[in-house]
C-alpha positions as CSV (number, residue, x, y, z in Angstrom):
1,X,5.2,-145.1,-77.3
2,X,7.1,-142.0,-78.3
3,X,10.8,-142.3,-79.3
4,X,13.3,-141.4,-76.6
5,X,16.5,-139.8,-77.5
6,X,19.6,-139.9,-75.3
7,X,21.4,-136.5,-75.2
8,X,25.0,-136.5,-74.3
9,X,26.1,-133.4,-72.2
10,X,29.7,-132.2,-72.6
11,X,30.4,-131.9,-68.9
12,X,34.1,-131.1,-69.3
13,X,33.4,-128.3,-71.7
14,X,30.9,-126.7,-69.4
15,X,33.2,-127.1,-66.4
16,X,36.0,-125.3,-68.4
17,X,33.5,-122.4,-68.8
18,X,32.9,-122.5,-65.1
19,X,36.6,-122.4,-64.4
20,X,36.6,-118.8,-65.4
21,X,34.7,-117.8,-62.2
22,X,35.8,-118.2,-58.6
23,X,35.4,-121.4,-56.5
24,X,32.9,-119.6,-54.3
25,X,30.7,-118.7,-57.3
26,X,30.9,-122.3,-58.7
27,X,29.8,-123.6,-55.3
28,X,26.9,-121.1,-55.2
29,X,25.8,-122.2,-58.7
30,X,26.0,-125.9,-57.6
31,X,23.8,-125.3,-54.5
32,X,21.3,-123.4,-56.6
33,X,21.0,-126.3,-58.9
34,X,20.6,-128.8,-56.0
35,X,17.9,-126.7,-54.4
36,X,15.7,-126.9,-57.5
37,X,12.5,-128.8,-56.7
38,X,12.6,-131.0,-59.8
39,X,16.3,-131.9,-59.3
40,X,15.8,-132.7,-55.6
41,X,12.8,-134.9,-56.4
42,X,14.7,-136.9,-59.0
43,X,17.8,-137.4,-56.9
44,X,15.6,-138.7,-54.0
45,X,14.1,-141.3,-56.4
46,X,17.7,-142.6,-57.1
47,X,18.3,-143.0,-53.4
48,X,21.7,-144.5,-52.3
49,X,22.8,-144.9,-55.9
50,X,23.8,-141.3,-56.0
51,X,26.8,-140.0,-54.0
52,X,28.6,-136.7,-53.8
53,X,31.3,-137.7,-56.3
54,X,28.6,-138.5,-58.9
55,X,26.9,-135.1,-58.3
56,X,30.2,-133.3,-58.7
57,X,30.9,-135.1,-62.0
58,X,27.4,-134.5,-63.3
59,X,26.4,-131.1,-61.9
60,X,26.3,-129.6,-65.4
61,X,24.0,-132.4,-66.6
62,X,21.7,-131.6,-63.6
63,X,21.7,-128.0,-64.7
64,X,20.8,-129.0,-68.3
65,X,18.0,-131.1,-66.9
66,X,16.4,-128.3,-64.8
67,X,16.8,-125.8,-67.6
68,X,15.3,-128.0,-70.3
69,X,12.3,-128.7,-68.1
70,X,11.5,-125.0,-68.4
71,X,12.9,-124.1,-71.8
72,X,12.2,-126.9,-74.2
73,X,8.5,-126.7,-75.2
74,X,8.7,-129.7,-77.6
75,X,10.3,-132.4,-75.5
76,X,10.0,-134.0,-72.0
77,X,13.5,-134.3,-70.5
78,X,14.2,-137.3,-68.2
79,X,17.1,-137.7,-65.9
80,X,18.7,-141.2,-65.8
81,X,21.9,-142.9,-64.6
82,X,24.0,-144.7,-67.1
83,X,27.5,-146.1,-66.4
84,X,27.7,-144.4,-63.1
85,X,26.9,-140.9,-64.6
86,X,23.9,-138.8,-65.1
87,X,22.4,-138.5,-68.6
88,X,19.4,-136.7,-70.0
89,X,17.0,-138.4,-72.4
90,X,14.2,-136.6,-74.4
91,X,10.8,-137.7,-75.5
92,X,8.5,-135.6,-77.6
93,X,5.7,-134.1,-75.6
94,X,2.3,-135.8,-76.4
95,X,0.5,-132.5,-77.0
96,X,3.1,-131.3,-79.4
97,X,3.2,-134.4,-81.7
98,X,0.2,-133.5,-83.8
99,X,1.3,-129.9,-84.2
100,X,4.6,-130.9,-85.6
101,X,2.8,-131.8,-88.8
102,X,1.8,-128.2,-89.4
103,X,3.8,-126.7,-92.3
104,X,6.6,-124.3,-91.3
105,X,5.0,-121.4,-93.1
106,X,1.8,-121.8,-91.0
107,X,3.9,-121.6,-87.8
108,X,5.5,-118.3,-88.8
109,X,5.9,-115.5,-86.2
110,X,5.7,-112.0,-87.7
111,X,6.2,-109.1,-85.2
112,X,8.2,-107.1,-87.8
113,X,6.0,-104.0,-87.4
114,X,6.9,-103.8,-83.7
115,X,10.0,-102.2,-82.1
116,X,13.0,-104.5,-81.8
117,X,12.7,-104.2,-78.0
118,X,9.0,-105.4,-78.0
119,X,9.8,-108.2,-80.5
120,X,12.0,-109.8,-77.8
121,X,9.4,-109.4,-75.0
122,X,8.6,-112.5,-72.9
123,X,5.8,-113.1,-70.4
124,X,8.4,-114.2,-67.8
125,X,10.2,-110.8,-68.0
126,X,7.1,-108.6,-68.2
127,X,6.7,-106.2,-65.3
128,X,3.9,-107.2,-62.9
129,X,2.7,-104.3,-60.8
130,X,-0.7,-104.7,-59.2
131,X,-2.4,-102.5,-61.9
132,X,-1.3,-105.0,-64.6
133,X,-2.3,-108.3,-63.0
134,X,-5.8,-108.5,-64.5
135,X,-4.5,-108.1,-68.0
136,X,-1.6,-110.5,-67.4
137,X,-4.1,-113.0,-66.0
138,X,-6.2,-112.8,-69.2
139,X,-3.1,-113.3,-71.3
140,X,-2.1,-116.4,-69.3
141,X,-5.7,-117.7,-69.7
142,X,-5.3,-117.5,-73.5
143,X,-1.9,-119.3,-73.3
144,X,-3.4,-122.1,-71.2
145,X,-6.6,-122.6,-73.3
146,X,-5.1,-122.1,-76.7
147,X,-5.6,-124.9,-79.3
148,X,-5.7,-124.6,-83.1
149,X,-9.3,-123.8,-84.3
150,X,-10.7,-123.8,-80.8
151,X,-12.9,-120.8,-80.1
152,X,-11.1,-118.7,-77.5
153,X,-12.1,-115.2,-76.5
154,X,-9.4,-112.7,-77.2
155,X,-8.9,-109.3,-75.6
156,X,-9.4,-105.7,-76.4
157,X,-6.5,-104.3,-74.4
158,X,-6.9,-100.6,-73.7
159,X,-5.0,-98.1,-71.6
160,X,-2.8,-95.0,-71.6
161,X,-0.4,-94.4,-74.4
162,X,3.0,-96.1,-73.9
163,X,2.0,-98.2,-70.8
164,X,3.1,-101.5,-72.3
165,X,0.1,-102.8,-74.2
166,X,2.1,-103.6,-77.4
167,X,4.9,-105.2,-75.3
168,X,2.4,-107.5,-73.5
169,X,0.9,-108.6,-76.8
170,X,4.3,-109.3,-78.3
171,X,5.1,-111.4,-75.3
172,X,1.9,-113.3,-75.8
173,X,2.7,-113.8,-79.5
174,X,6.1,-115.1,-78.7
175,X,4.7,-117.5,-76.1
176,X,1.9,-118.9,-78.3
177,X,4.4,-119.4,-81.2
178,X,7.0,-121.1,-79.0
179,X,4.8,-123.3,-76.8
180,X,1.8,-123.9,-79.1
181,X,3.4,-123.6,-82.5
182,X,0.8,-121.1,-83.5
183,X,1.3,-118.9,-86.5
184,X,1.2,-115.3,-85.1
185,X,1.0,-112.0,-87.0
186,X,0.9,-108.6,-85.2
187,X,0.2,-105.5,-87.2
188,X,0.1,-101.8,-86.5
189,X,-3.2,-100.9,-88.1
190,X,-2.2,-97.5,-89.4
191,X,1.0,-98.9,-91.0
192,X,-0.9,-101.9,-92.4
193,X,-3.5,-99.6,-94.1
194,X,-0.7,-97.4,-95.6
195,X,1.0,-100.5,-97.0
196,X,-2.3,-101.8,-98.5
197,X,-3.0,-98.4,-100.1
198,X,0.5,-98.3,-101.5
199,X,0.1,-101.8,-103.0
200,X,-3.2,-101.1,-104.7
201,X,-1.7,-97.8,-106.1
202,X,1.4,-99.6,-107.3
203,X,-0.3,-102.5,-109.0
204,X,-4.0,-103.3,-108.3
205,X,-3.9,-106.4,-110.5
206,X,-0.9,-108.1,-108.8
207,X,-3.1,-110.0,-106.3
208,X,-0.8,-109.0,-103.5
209,X,-3.5,-107.0,-101.7
210,X,-5.9,-110.0,-101.7
211,X,-3.1,-112.4,-100.6
212,X,-2.3,-110.1,-97.6
213,X,-5.9,-109.8,-96.6
214,X,-6.3,-113.6,-96.9
215,X,-3.4,-114.1,-94.6
216,X,-4.8,-111.8,-92.0
217,X,-8.1,-113.6,-92.2
218,X,-6.8,-117.0,-91.6
219,X,-3.5,-116.7,-89.6
220,X,-3.9,-118.7,-86.3
221,X,-3.4,-115.6,-84.2
222,X,-3.9,-112.0,-85.3
223,X,-3.0,-109.0,-83.0
224,X,-4.1,-105.6,-84.3
225,X,-2.1,-102.9,-82.6
226,X,-3.2,-99.3,-82.0
227,X,-6.7,-99.7,-83.4
228,X,-8.3,-96.3,-83.2
229,X,-5.3,-94.3,-84.4
230,X,-6.0,-95.2,-88.1
231,X,-7.6,-92.9,-90.7
232,X,-11.1,-94.4,-91.0
233,X,-12.5,-94.3,-94.6
234,X,-15.3,-96.3,-96.2
235,X,-12.7,-98.5,-97.8
236,X,-10.9,-99.2,-94.6
237,X,-14.1,-100.1,-92.7
238,X,-15.7,-102.1,-95.5
239,X,-12.7,-103.8,-97.4
240,X,-10.2,-104.2,-94.6
241,X,-11.7,-104.2,-91.1
242,X,-15.1,-105.9,-91.7
243,X,-13.6,-108.2,-94.3
244,X,-11.0,-109.6,-91.9
245,X,-13.1,-109.6,-88.7
246,X,-16.1,-111.4,-90.3
247,X,-13.9,-114.3,-91.5
248,X,-12.0,-114.6,-88.3
249,X,-15.2,-114.7,-86.2
250,X,-16.6,-117.4,-88.5
251,X,-13.4,-119.5,-88.5
252,X,-12.8,-119.3,-84.7
253,X,-9.5,-117.5,-85.1
254,X,-8.0,-115.9,-82.0
255,X,-7.9,-112.1,-82.5
256,X,-6.6,-109.4,-80.1
257,X,-6.4,-105.7,-80.2
258,X,-4.5,-102.9,-78.4
259,X,-6.0,-99.4,-78.2
260,X,-5.9,-96.1,-76.3
261,X,-9.7,-96.3,-76.7
262,X,-12.4,-98.2,-75.0
263,X,-14.8,-100.2,-77.2
264,X,-17.5,-97.5,-76.7
265,X,-14.9,-94.8,-77.8
266,X,-14.1,-96.8,-80.9
267,X,-17.8,-97.3,-81.7
268,X,-18.2,-93.5,-81.6
269,X,-15.2,-93.1,-83.9
270,X,-16.8,-95.6,-86.4
271,X,-20.1,-93.8,-86.2
272,X,-18.6,-90.3,-86.8
273,X,-16.0,-91.2,-89.5
274,X,-16.2,-89.3,-92.7
275,X,-18.3,-91.3,-95.1
276,X,-20.3,-91.0,-98.3
277,X,-23.1,-92.9,-96.6
278,X,-26.0,-91.4,-94.6
279,X,-26.4,-91.5,-90.8
280,X,-28.5,-94.7,-90.9
281,X,-26.0,-96.6,-93.0
282,X,-23.1,-95.4,-90.9
283,X,-24.8,-96.6,-87.7
284,X,-25.5,-100.0,-89.2
285,X,-21.9,-100.4,-90.3
286,X,-20.5,-99.3,-87.0
287,X,-22.7,-101.8,-85.2
288,X,-21.8,-104.5,-87.7
289,X,-18.1,-104.1,-87.0
290,X,-18.4,-103.8,-83.2
291,X,-20.6,-106.9,-83.1
292,X,-17.7,-108.9,-84.6
293,X,-15.2,-107.3,-82.2
294,X,-17.4,-108.1,-79.3
295,X,-17.8,-111.7,-80.5
296,X,-14.0,-112.0,-80.8
297,X,-12.9,-110.2,-77.6
298,X,-13.5,-109.1,-74.1
299,X,-12.5,-105.6,-72.9
300,X,-9.5,-105.5,-70.5
301,X,-7.9,-102.4,-69.0
302,X,-4.1,-102.3,-68.6
303,X,-3.1,-99.9,-65.9
304,X,0.3,-98.3,-65.3
305,X,2.1,-95.1,-66.5
306,X,4.0,-94.3,-69.6
307,X,7.0,-96.8,-69.8
308,X,8.6,-94.6,-72.5
309,X,8.8,-91.6,-70.2
310,X,10.6,-93.8,-67.6
311,X,13.4,-94.4,-70.0
């Protein structure tokens, strides 16, 4: 049986905060709390034990209970009555217990190459017009199915420039890291390649290049942003792209991409990239890379206009 922890709610402190708004607003907040499905269900279970005075005294505890049901991914809150007052107790969720043993560094979230606005994106706040629902449905499938080391088909998310692809992937990364304790790294491919080039030029013997590549190979979730905009060279295709994708495919590591290009468009880019190799070797390499991408992802279109132009 999992340990249960009683959490004391400072009702008076919260009520003082509420005192800064009008009585009408306080009453509206109270009624909103009492309309909550989970709160109503639990109060019915208590039956005649609960009266209006107890609800008035404990309204902030009820609010804490309904919020933690949605916001705490690690614990299962339970509403109880103790000494004629409401109290919330917490037990660790069964599915989270084994994940808590994962070292903190393996649970790291790295969205640092993304804009600050996108880093804060959530699935709950992501716009849902009709043309985005298919892509959002695929993202929600990934969240529901995700388990460490379980083979899950990622997505190659393509669509117009600026239509929210990166934001949706940041929202997915935040969700997987918060709810599933997955380590998530999201990289802009052009920026990554520039950093790797610079590292090799600065000190090729430092081992930093290999450490970075190793991390990208084995991190729980890797999101490669704006693939197709990078400068394709033999080194990029052989020592970066294929190296990472081959390992991730073999290790069942969830991998996702955003691009302005379809998979066929990207295959054509690989095929026609400047290379010291002949046509036959270029074709074999392009097919080799695309075979790994196909094994890791399904192609999904994200509709909608340019969000940046709207702001």
